[in-house]
N, C-alpha and C positions, 0 to 999 in steps of 0.2 A: 253396455255402451253408455257413455256419459254424454248428456246433452248440456249445452251451455246457454245461459240467459245473460245477454249483455245489456246493461242498463247505463244510461248516462243521466246523472242528476245535475241540474244547475242549482246549486245550493246558494242560499242567501249570503251576502257578503258580511264582513265584520261589523259594519255599522248598524245593521238592522236590529229591531227590538227583540228582546228575549222571547216574548210570547209568540211572535211570528215564527221564530226559529223553532220553538217547541212544537207548534202546530205542524209546520213543514216536516219536521223530523218524525212526528207521529204518522203522518200520511205516507212518508217514505217507508217506514217500518211496516205499515199495513200492506203496502204494495209488495214489498220484498217477502213478507211472511206468507203471501198467497202463492208464491212460486213453489211447485212441487219439490219435495226433498231430494228427488233423484236428479235434479238439474243443478249444475254448478252455476252459481251467481257471480258475475263479474261486474262490479260498479266501476266505471271509468269516468273520473272527473276530478276537478280540483275542489276539495271539500271545504276550502276556506277556513282552515283552522290549523293549529300546530299541535301535533300529537307528542312532540318532544322526543328526547333520546331515551328516556326511562320507560321500561315496560312494567314497572311495579304495579300490581293489581290487574294487569291486562296481558299476562304472559301468553295466553291463548289467542290473543288478538294482535298484539304488537311484538314484532320480532326483536326489538332492542336496538335497532340501528336507525335511530331518528336523528333529529338535529335540534339543539337548543332546549328551551323549556316548553312545557305543555301550557296552553292557554285554555280558557273556558270552552271555546269552540272545539278545541282538540279533545277535551274531556267528553263533550257531547258526541263527537265522531267515534271515540273509543267505546262509549256506552252503546251507541247505535250498533256498531259492528259486533260487540260482545253479545248483545241481546239477540242478535240474529245469527250467531255463530259464524261470523265473517272474519277475515284477516286483512290487516293493512299491509299489502304486498310490498310497498317500497320500504318497509321497515325490516324486511327479511335479510337484507344484504348491506354490507358496508360500501359506502360510496366515497369517491375522492372528494376532498373538501370543496373543490370548485363545482361539484355537482349537487351539493347539499341544499343550496338555496335556489329555487326556481325563479323567484322575483324578489328584488330588494328595492325599497324606495330610496335608499341612500347607498353609497358605495360599500361593498363588502370587502373585508380585509383579504389581501391576496397572499 
């Protein structure tokens, strides 16, 4: 029988300083690494980064169906997931173009 551990993180936004993000990421890693290996971990949140469309270097973590380019925060998210043997679920399947961007500060091409 598989048991599930659902966690929701409120990660720092794009504008915060690098050191604060690193400390927060370390604390999250410690928390997740304490969960027994027989439990399935599900992290549900907006991680405030762009993991991009490429899964190069992260083929065990990123399914290859992302959007755009990876940014620094996206790299941190992938490193976090890879280090804890987690997977970015929304990168597992192809989406329609209208579903690829959850939020845009300016109009997205239609």
